[in-house]
FIMIVO-763725 format. One line per field, with one value per atom (N, C-alpha, C, CB): residue number from 1; residue in three letters; atom name; z, x, y. Coordinates in nm, 2 decimals. Glycine has a CB too. Layout:
<recs>
i	c(NUM ...) .
aa	c(Ala ...) .
at	c(CA ...) .
Z	c(Z ...) .
X	c(X ...) .
Y	c(Y ...) .
</recs>
This chain:
<recs>
i	c(1 1 1 1 2 2 2 2 3 3 3 3 4 4 4 4 5 5 5 5 6 6 6 6 7 7 7 7 8 8 8 8 9 9 9 9 10 10 10 10 11 11 11 11 12 12 12 12 13 13 13 13 14 14 14 14 15 15 15 15 16 16 16 16 17 17 17 17 18 18 18 18 19 19 19 19 20 20 20 20 21 21 21 21 22 22 22 22 23 23 23 23 24 24 24 24 25 25 25 25 26 26 26 26 27 27 27 27 28 28 28 28 29 29 29 29 30 30 30 30 31 31 31 31 32 32 32 32 33 33 33 33 34 34 34 34 35 35 35 35 36 36 36 36 37 37 37 37 38 38 38 38 39 39 39 39 40 40 40 40 41 41 41 41 42 42 42 42 43 43 43 43 44 44 44 44 45 45 45 45 46 46 46 46 47 47 47 47 48 48 48 48 49 49 49 49 50 50 50 50 51 51 51 51 52 52 52 52 53 53 53 53 54 54 54 54 55 55 55 55 56 56 56 56 57 57 57 57 58 58 58 58 59 59 59 59 60 60 60 60 61 61 61 61 62 62 62 62 63 63 63 63 64 64 64 64 65 65 65 65 66 66 66 66 67 67 67 67 68 68 68 68 69 69 69 69 70 70 70 70 71 71 71 71 72 72 72 72 73 73 73 73 74 74 74 74 75 75 75 75 76 76 76 76 77 77 77 77 78 78 78 78 79 79 79 79 80 80 80 80 81 81 81 81 82 82 82 82 83 83 83 83 84 84 84 84 85 85 85 85 86 86 86 86 87 87 87 87 88 88 88 88 89 89 89 89 90 90 90 90 91 91 91 91 92 92 92 92 93 93 93 93 94 94 94 94 95 95 95 95 96 96 96 96 97 97 97 97 98 98 98 98 99 99 99 99 100 100 100 100 101 101 101 101 102 102 102 102 103 103 103 103 104 104 104 104 105 105 105 105 106 106 106 106 107 107 107 107 108 108 108 108 109 109 109 109 110 110 110 110 111 111 111 111 112 112 112 112 113 113 113 113 114 114 114 114 115 115 115 115 116 116 116 116 117 117 117 117 118 118 118 118 119 119 119 119 120 120 120 120 121 121 121 121 122 122 122 122 123 123 123 123 124 124 124 124 125 125 125 125 126 126 126 126 127 127 127 127 128 128 128 128 129 129 129 129 130 130 130 130 131 131 131 131 132 132 132 132) .
aa	c(Met Met Met Met Pro Pro Pro Pro Ala Ala Ala Ala Ser Ser Ser Ser Pro Pro Pro Pro Met Met Met Met Leu Leu Leu Leu Asn Asn Asn Asn Trp Trp Trp Trp Pro Pro Pro Pro Glu Glu Glu Glu Arg Arg Arg Arg Ile Ile Ile Ile Val Val Val Val Arg Arg Arg Arg Met Met Met Met Arg Arg Arg Arg Lys Lys Lys Lys Glu Glu Glu Glu Gly Gly Gly Gly Pro Pro Pro Pro Glu Glu Glu Glu Val Val Val Val Gly Gly Gly Gly Trp Trp Trp Trp Gly Gly Gly Gly Asp Asp Asp Asp Phe Phe Phe Phe Lys Lys Lys Lys Val Val Val Val Ile Ile Ile Ile Ser Ser Ser Ser Val Val Val Val Arg Arg Arg Arg Asp Asp Asp Asp Pro Pro Pro Pro Ala Ala Ala Ala Val Val Val Val Leu Leu Leu Leu Val Val Val Val Ile Ile Ile Ile Arg Arg Arg Arg Tyr Tyr Tyr Tyr Asp Asp Asp Asp Trp Trp Trp Trp Arg Arg Arg Arg Asn Asn Asn Asn Asn Asn Asn Asn Ser Ser Ser Ser Val Val Val Val Leu Leu Leu Leu Phe Phe Phe Phe Val Val Val Val His His His His Asn Asn Asn Asn Phe Phe Phe Phe Asp Asp Asp Asp Glu Glu Glu Glu Lys Lys Lys Lys Pro Pro Pro Pro Arg Arg Arg Arg Glu Glu Glu Glu Ile Ile Ile Ile Ala Ala Ala Ala Phe Phe Phe Phe Gly Gly Gly Gly Ser Ser Ser Ser Gly Gly Gly Gly Leu Leu Leu Leu Pro Pro Pro Pro Gly Gly Gly Gly Glu Glu Glu Glu Thr Thr Thr Thr Gly Gly Gly Gly Lys Lys Lys Lys Leu Leu Leu Leu Leu Leu Leu Leu Val Val Val Val Asn Asn Asn Asn Leu Leu Leu Leu Leu Leu Leu Leu Ser Ser Ser Ser Glu Glu Glu Glu Asp Asp Asp Asp His His His His Ser Ser Ser Ser Val Val Val Val Ala Ala Ala Ala Asp Asp Asp Asp Glu Glu Glu Glu Arg Arg Arg Arg Gly Gly Gly Gly Lys Lys Lys Lys His His His His Arg Arg Arg Arg Leu Leu Leu Leu Met Met Met Met Leu Leu Leu Leu Glu Glu Glu Glu Ala Ala Ala Ala Tyr Tyr Tyr Tyr Gly Gly Gly Gly Tyr Tyr Tyr Tyr Arg Arg Arg Arg Trp Trp Trp Trp Tyr Tyr Tyr Tyr Arg Arg Arg Arg Val Val Val Val Gly Gly Gly Gly Gly Gly Gly Gly Leu Leu Leu Leu Asp Asp Asp Asp Tyr Tyr Tyr Tyr Leu Leu Leu Leu Leu Leu Leu Leu Lys Lys Lys Lys Arg Arg Arg Arg Ser Ser Ser Ser Asp Asp Asp Asp Ile Ile Ile Ile Asp Asp Asp Asp Thr Thr Thr Thr Asp Asp Asp Asp Ala Ala Ala Ala Ala Ala Ala Ala Gly Gly Gly Gly Arg Arg Arg Arg Thr Thr Thr Thr Ser Ser Ser Ser His His His His Pro Pro Pro Pro Ala Ala Ala Ala) .
at	c(N CA C CB N CA C CB N CA C CB N CA C CB N CA C CB N CA C CB N CA C CB N CA C CB N CA C CB N CA C CB N CA C CB N CA C CB N CA C CB N CA C CB N CA C CB N CA C CB N CA C CB N CA C CB N CA C CB N CA C CB N CA C CB N CA C CB N CA C CB N CA C CB N CA C CB N CA C CB N CA C CB N CA C CB N CA C CB N CA C CB N CA C CB N CA C CB N CA C CB N CA C CB N CA C CB N CA C CB N CA C CB N CA C CB N CA C CB N CA C CB N CA C CB N CA C CB N CA C CB N CA C CB N CA C CB N CA C CB N CA C CB N CA C CB N CA C CB N CA C CB N CA C CB N CA C CB N CA C CB N CA C CB N CA C CB N CA C CB N CA C CB N CA C CB N CA C CB N CA C CB N CA C CB N CA C CB N CA C CB N CA C CB N CA C CB N CA C CB N CA C CB N CA C CB N CA C CB N CA C CB N CA C CB N CA C CB N CA C CB N CA C CB N CA C CB N CA C CB N CA C CB N CA C CB N CA C CB N CA C CB N CA C CB N CA C CB N CA C CB N CA C CB N CA C CB N CA C CB N CA C CB N CA C CB N CA C CB N CA C CB N CA C CB N CA C CB N CA C CB N CA C CB N CA C CB N CA C CB N CA C CB N CA C CB N CA C CB N CA C CB N CA C CB N CA C CB N CA C CB N CA C CB N CA C CB N CA C CB N CA C CB N CA C CB N CA C CB N CA C CB N CA C CB N CA C CB N CA C CB N CA C CB N CA C CB N CA C CB N CA C CB N CA C CB N CA C CB N CA C CB N CA C CB N CA C CB N CA C CB N CA C CB N CA C CB N CA C CB N CA C CB N CA C CB N CA C CB N CA C CB N CA C CB N CA C CB) .
Z	c(-3.54 -3.40 -3.29 -3.40 -3.23 -3.04 -3.00 -2.91 -2.90 -2.86 -2.70 -2.91 -2.63 -2.53 -2.40 -2.53 -2.32 -2.18 -2.11 -2.15 -2.14 -2.02 -2.05 -2.01 -2.18 -2.26 -2.21 -2.42 -2.21 -2.17 -2.06 -2.11 -1.93 -1.79 -1.80 -1.75 -1.86 -1.85 -1.92 -1.98 -2.02 -2.09 -2.01 -2.16 -1.96 -1.88 -1.75 -1.84 -1.68 -1.58 -1.67 -1.52 -1.74 -1.73 -1.82 -1.82 -1.89 -1.94 -1.80 -2.03 -1.71 -1.59 -1.49 -1.55 -1.54 -1.48 -1.53 -1.47 -1.63 -1.75 -1.74 -1.89 -1.70 -1.66 -1.50 -1.67 -1.45 -1.34 -1.32 -1.26 -1.36 -1.34 -1.19 -1.44 -1.08 -0.96 -0.93 -0.83 -0.98 -0.93 -0.99 -1.04 -1.11 -1.12 -1.10 -1.32 -1.06 -1.07 -0.93 -1.22 -0.86 -0.72 -0.57 -0.74 -0.48 -0.37 -0.29 -0.29 -0.24 -0.17 0.01 -0.20 0.01 0.14 0.18 0.20 0.22 0.31 0.40 0.41 0.43 0.52 0.60 0.45 0.74 0.82 0.84 0.98 0.83 0.84 0.93 0.73 1.04 1.14 1.09 1.24 0.96 0.90 0.79 0.87 0.89 0.77 0.65 0.81 0.58 0.47 0.39 0.48 0.40 0.32 0.34 0.35 0.21 0.20 0.13 0.08 0.23 0.14 0.13 0.10 0.00 -0.01 -0.14 -0.02 -0.08 -0.12 -0.24 0.07 -0.34 -0.50 -0.46 -0.78 -0.42 -0.45 -0.56 -0.32 -0.64 -0.73 -0.73 -0.90 -0.79 -0.82 -0.77 -0.95 -0.67 -0.59 -0.60 -0.63 -0.63 -0.71 -0.59 -0.88 -0.62 -0.57 -0.54 -0.44 -0.58 -0.62 -0.51 -0.71 -0.45 -0.34 -0.43 -0.19 -0.35 -0.40 -0.29 -0.45 -0.23 -0.17 -0.22 -0.04 -0.13 -0.22 -0.05 -0.38 -0.11 0.04 -0.03 0.10 0.03 0.01 0.02 0.02 0.12 0.16 0.09 0.26 0.10 0.05 0.14 0.11 0.20 0.25 0.26 0.34 0.28 0.29 0.40 0.26 0.39 0.46 0.43 0.46 0.61 0.61 0.64 0.75 0.62 0.69 0.72 0.58 0.80 0.80 0.78 0.94 0.72 0.75 0.68 0.66 0.69 0.64 0.52 0.77 0.46 0.34 0.39 0.25 0.51 0.55 0.46 0.49 0.41 0.39 0.44 0.37 0.48 0.58 0.48 0.73 0.56 0.52 0.40 0.44 0.37 0.29 0.13 0.27 0.08 0.01 -0.02 -0.01 0.19 0.14 0.23 0.20 0.20 0.25 0.09 0.26 -0.01 -0.12 -0.22 -0.20 -0.16 -0.27 -0.46 -0.16 -0.55 -0.68 -0.70 -0.80 -0.73 -0.78 -0.95 -0.71 -0.98 -1.10 -1.21 -1.07 -1.13 -1.25 -1.17 -1.24 -1.13 -1.12 -1.08 -1.04 -1.05 -0.96 -0.83 -0.99 -0.79 -0.61 -0.58 -0.50 -0.52 -0.49 -0.33 -0.60 -0.25 -0.09 -0.09 -0.04 0.03 0.10 0.23 0.09 0.35 0.47 0.55 0.53 0.66 0.77 0.82 0.86 0.92 1.01 1.10 1.11 1.13 1.18 1.06 1.23 0.91 0.81 0.76 0.87 0.82 0.80 0.66 0.98 0.55 0.45 0.58 0.25 0.49 0.52 0.40 0.54 0.40 0.27 0.29 0.20 0.26 0.20 0.12 0.14 0.09 0.04 -0.01 0.03 -0.14 -0.15 -0.15 -0.30 -0.15 -0.13 -0.26 -0.11 -0.18 -0.34 -0.41 -0.47 -0.37 -0.40 -0.40 -0.39 -0.48 -0.46 -0.55 -0.52 -0.52 -0.50 -0.56 -0.34 -0.69 -0.69 -0.70 -0.76 -0.63 -0.61 -0.67 -0.47 -0.70 -0.70 -0.62 -0.85 -0.52 -0.44 -0.44 -0.42 -0.42 -0.41 -0.55 -0.45 -0.65 -0.73 -0.85 -0.70 -0.96 -1.08 -1.18 -1.15 -1.05 -1.14 -1.14 -1.13 -1.13 -1.05 -1.19 -1.00 -1.31 -1.41 -1.39 -1.54 -1.31 -1.29 -1.17 -1.20 -1.08 -0.95 -0.92 -0.86 -1.08 -1.07 -1.09 -1.18 -1.00 -0.98 -1.10 -0.76 -1.16 -1.19 -1.16 -1.27 -1.01 -0.97 -0.82 -0.98 -0.79 -0.72 -0.55 -0.74 -0.43 -0.41 -0.28 -0.42 -0.23 -0.09 -0.02 0.08 0.06 0.14 0.23 0.25 0.22 0.40 0.31 0.55 0.15 0.10 0.07 0.18 0.07 0.08 -0.02 0.16 -0.08 -0.25 -0.28 -0.32 -0.43 -0.40 -0.59 -0.36 -0.63 -0.78 -0.84 -0.82 -0.94 -1.05 -1.10 -1.26 -1.09 -1.15 -1.29 -1.16) .
X	c(-1.46 -1.50 -1.45 -1.49 -1.49 -1.44 -1.41 -1.58 -1.28 -1.28 -1.30 -1.12 -1.39 -1.48 -1.44 -1.46 -1.44 -1.47 -1.37 -1.61 -1.42 -1.39 -1.28 -1.48 -1.20 -1.09 -0.98 -1.15 -1.07 -0.95 -0.87 -1.02 -0.91 -0.93 -0.75 -1.13 -0.75 -0.64 -0.51 -0.71 -0.51 -0.46 -0.40 -0.54 -0.48 -0.39 -0.32 -0.46 -0.37 -0.28 -0.15 -0.35 -0.18 -0.05 0.05 -0.06 0.02 0.08 0.17 -0.03 0.09 0.09 0.20 -0.04 0.21 0.33 0.45 0.29 0.44 0.54 0.59 0.48 0.58 0.64 0.70 0.50 0.67 0.73 0.82 0.68 0.97 1.07 1.11 1.18 1.03 1.09 1.03 1.02 0.92 0.83 0.96 0.63 1.02 0.99 1.16 0.91 1.27 1.40 1.44 1.44 1.38 1.35 1.32 1.27 1.37 1.36 1.23 1.48 1.15 1.02 1.02 0.94 0.96 0.89 0.74 0.95 0.70 0.56 0.54 0.54 0.44 0.47 0.34 0.46 0.32 0.28 0.12 0.43 0.01 -0.08 -0.19 -0.11 -0.25 -0.31 -0.48 -0.36 -0.47 -0.54 -0.51 -0.57 -0.57 -0.49 -0.55 -0.53 -0.67 -0.70 -0.70 -0.83 -0.60 -0.53 -0.35 -0.59 -0.33 -0.18 -0.11 -0.16 -0.01 0.05 0.18 0.01 0.26 0.39 0.44 0.41 0.55 0.69 0.78 0.83 0.72 0.91 0.99 0.89 1.15 1.23 1.33 1.30 1.35 1.48 1.52 1.46 1.68 1.77 1.66 1.84 1.71 1.61 1.45 1.67 1.37 1.30 1.11 1.36 1.08 0.94 0.78 0.97 0.75 0.62 0.58 0.60 0.39 0.40 0.21 0.43 0.14 0.08 0.01 0.14 -0.18 -0.19 -0.38 -0.13 -0.44 -0.49 -0.56 -0.39 -0.70 -0.79 -0.89 -0.94 -0.86 -0.92 -0.98 -0.90 -1.04 -1.21 -1.32 -1.25 -1.44 -1.61 -1.59 -1.77 -1.57 -1.60 -1.48 -1.62 -1.57 -1.48 -1.38 -1.53 -1.25 -1.20 -1.14 -1.13 -1.11 -0.99 -0.87 -1.03 -0.80 -0.68 -0.57 -0.60 -0.47 -0.39 -0.22 -0.42 -0.13 -0.01 0.12 -0.03 0.24 0.32 0.44 0.37 0.45 0.54 0.65 0.61 0.73 0.83 0.96 0.77 0.98 1.04 1.12 0.99 1.21 1.20 1.25 1.33 1.19 1.18 1.05 1.37 1.04 1.00 0.92 1.14 1.07 0.96 0.84 1.00 0.83 0.74 0.56 0.81 0.59 0.44 0.30 0.55 0.46 0.34 0.32 0.35 0.21 0.14 0.11 -0.12 0.16 0.10 0.04 0.20 -0.11 -0.20 -0.18 -0.41 -0.12 -0.06 -0.24 0.05 -0.28 -0.45 -0.54 -0.53 -0.56 -0.66 -0.65 -0.74 -0.69 -0.65 -0.63 -0.70 -0.69 -0.70 -0.57 -0.73 -0.46 -0.33 -0.36 -0.19 -0.23 -0.25 -0.14 -0.25 -0.17 -0.09 -0.07 -0.11 0.08 0.06 0.02 0.17 -0.09 -0.07 0.04 -0.13 0.00 0.11 0.24 0.02 0.21 0.23 0.31 0.09 0.34 0.37 0.27 0.49 0.13 0.06 -0.08 -0.02 -0.04 -0.16 -0.23 -0.13 -0.41 -0.55 -0.57 -0.63 -0.64 -0.75 -0.88 -0.69 -0.94 -1.09 -1.07 -1.21 -1.05 -1.11 -1.18 -1.10 -1.22 -1.38 -1.36 -1.45 -1.47 -1.43 -1.33 -1.58 -1.27 -1.16 -1.12 -1.24 -1.11 -1.01 -0.90 -1.02 -0.79 -0.64 -0.62 -0.52 -0.50 -0.47 -0.31 -0.50 -0.22 -0.14 -0.08 -0.14 0.09 0.16 0.24 0.22 0.28 0.41 0.39 0.49 0.58 0.63 0.68 0.70 0.62 0.75 0.73 0.92 0.62 0.61 0.64 0.69 0.59 0.68 0.75 0.62 0.86 0.98 1.11 1.03 1.05 1.11 1.22 0.98 1.19 1.31 1.43 1.25 1.42 1.52 1.61 1.41 1.55 1.59 1.61 1.48 1.62 1.72 1.82 1.70 1.90 2.08 2.13 2.12 2.23 2.26 2.34 2.28 2.34 2.31 2.24 2.45 2.25 2.14 2.17 2.11 2.08 2.12 1.96 2.27 1.96 1.83 1.77 1.92 1.66 1.60 1.70 1.48 1.81 1.89 1.99 1.97 2.00 2.11 2.24 2.13 2.21 2.31 2.34 2.28 2.51 2.50 2.41 2.73 2.38 2.42 2.47 2.21 2.52 2.55 2.46 2.67 2.43 2.28 2.38 2.19 2.33 2.31 2.40 2.20) .
Y	c(0.58 0.51 0.52 0.39 0.60 0.67 0.54 0.77 0.61 0.45 0.45 0.37 0.38 0.32 0.38 0.15 0.52 0.52 0.44 0.47 0.28 0.14 0.10 0.00 0.14 0.13 0.26 0.15 0.36 0.48 0.43 0.63 0.46 0.42 0.30 0.30 0.21 0.08 0.20 -0.12 0.20 0.31 0.36 0.40 0.47 0.55 0.51 0.66 0.42 0.34 0.33 0.18 0.24 0.15 0.26 -0.05 0.40 0.50 0.59 0.58 0.63 0.66 0.57 0.65 0.46 0.36 0.33 0.25 0.34 0.36 0.49 0.34 0.63 0.76 0.71 0.90 0.64 0.65 0.58 0.63 0.52 0.44 0.45 0.47 0.51 0.45 0.27 0.57 0.31 0.19 0.01 0.22 0.07 -0.13 -0.03 -0.30 0.03 0.02 0.12 0.07 0.14 0.18 0.12 0.23 0.18 0.10 0.14 0.10 0.04 0.05 0.09 -0.10 0.13 0.13 0.15 0.23 0.04 0.07 0.18 -0.04 0.27 0.39 0.30 0.58 0.31 0.21 0.36 0.14 0.32 0.36 0.26 0.41 0.29 0.23 0.10 0.37 0.15 0.12 -0.01 0.23 -0.14 -0.29 -0.27 -0.49 -0.21 -0.26 -0.13 -0.34 -0.05 0.03 0.02 0.17 0.05 0.01 0.16 -0.15 0.22 0.26 0.29 0.34 0.28 0.26 0.35 0.11 0.42 0.52 0.40 0.55 0.46 0.40 0.52 0.43 0.51 0.62 0.57 0.68 0.66 0.60 0.75 0.49 0.85 0.90 1.01 0.89 1.04 1.17 1.20 1.30 1.04 1.09 1.03 1.01 1.05 0.93 0.93 0.88 0.83 0.79 0.76 0.70 0.80 0.77 0.67 0.95 0.56 0.49 0.47 0.41 0.51 0.45 0.37 0.52 0.25 0.20 0.13 0.12 0.14 0.08 -0.08 0.25 -0.12 -0.28 -0.35 -0.34 -0.24 -0.25 -0.22 -0.17 -0.27 -0.22 -0.09 -0.34 -0.01 0.04 0.22 -0.08 0.29 0.36 0.39 0.44 0.47 0.47 0.65 0.34 0.66 0.81 0.74 0.95 0.86 0.81 0.96 0.67 0.91 1.02 0.97 1.10 1.04 0.93 1.01 0.76 1.04 1.11 1.03 1.16 1.14 1.07 0.98 1.17 1.04 0.92 0.99 0.73 1.11 1.23 1.31 1.27 1.34 1.49 1.61 1.48 1.71 1.87 1.83 1.97 1.97 2.04 1.91 2.14 1.83 1.74 1.64 1.71 1.59 1.51 1.61 1.32 1.68 1.81 1.81 2.05 1.81 1.81 1.71 1.91 1.67 1.50 1.57 1.43 1.57 1.60 1.46 1.65 1.46 1.31 1.34 1.31 1.17 1.13 1.13 0.95 1.13 1.08 1.18 0.85 1.29 1.36 1.49 1.30 1.62 1.71 1.73 1.78 1.60 1.62 1.66 1.48 1.72 1.69 1.76 1.76 1.74 1.67 1.75 1.48 1.87 1.94 1.93 2.03 1.88 1.83 1.92 1.77 1.89 1.98 2.01 1.96 2.08 2.15 2.08 2.22 1.91 1.80 1.75 1.74 1.73 1.63 1.49 1.58 1.58 1.45 1.46 1.43 1.40 1.40 1.29 1.34 1.42 1.41 1.31 1.56 1.19 1.13 1.08 1.01 1.08 0.96 0.88 1.00 0.84 0.72 0.58 0.73 0.63 0.58 0.43 0.63 0.35 0.19 0.09 0.11 0.04 0.03 0.14 -0.05 0.25 0.33 0.34 0.39 0.40 0.45 0.60 0.31 0.63 0.76 0.74 0.83 0.79 0.76 0.91 0.67 0.94 1.11 1.09 1.18 1.16 1.16 1.31 1.14 1.26 1.35 1.51 1.30 1.58 1.68 1.82 1.57 1.69 1.81 1.73 1.94 1.87 1.78 1.80 1.72 1.91 1.90 1.79 2.03 1.70 1.57 1.55 1.41 1.57 1.58 1.66 1.63 1.72 1.88 1.78 2.06 1.76 1.67 1.50 1.70 1.49 1.31 1.34 1.18 1.29 1.27 1.13 1.19 1.16 1.03 0.97 1.02 0.93 0.79 0.77 0.71 0.66 0.62 0.67 0.45 0.73 0.69 0.69 0.73 0.68 0.63 0.77 0.51 0.72 0.85 0.96 0.79 0.89 0.92 0.98 0.75 0.98 1.03 0.95 1.12 0.84 0.74 0.70 0.64 0.70 0.67 0.49 0.67 0.45 0.26 0.32 0.08 0.21 0.22 0.16 0.15 0.21 0.11 -0.01 0.24 -0.11 -0.21 -0.26 -0.19) .
</recs>
C-alpha cells in the first residue's frame, strides 16, 4: 500500500531537521523584522548556517530581511523544502511573501556547506570557541 501524502510531509520535515546539525549544536540569532507575526531565526555552527522563517498569523505576510551575515555568504538562501530559493537585492535584503501560517527553511550560502564546515566552532564574527 503506498504511503499517504499526509504522512510524507512529517517524515520529510523530520529528515530535513536531522540533516541540519546547526539547530542542535549551533548558536542562534533572531533576525529583526518589522512584523511581530513573523519569526526569522538563523542557526550557526562550524561556518555553516540555516535560516528559518515562520508566519504565525492567519493572514499572508510580505517581509524583507537581511541574513545578518557579512559579505556574499548571506545573499543566497537555498530553500531546503522546495525550489523557491531567494537571492538578496542590491541592499542585501531578501523579500518573501509567506502564506497564512507559512514557513521557509533555508541553507544560507548554498549547498556546498559540507565543504565549508570547520573542525572547530566559530561564531558569525569568526571568533573561535571550543566544542563541549
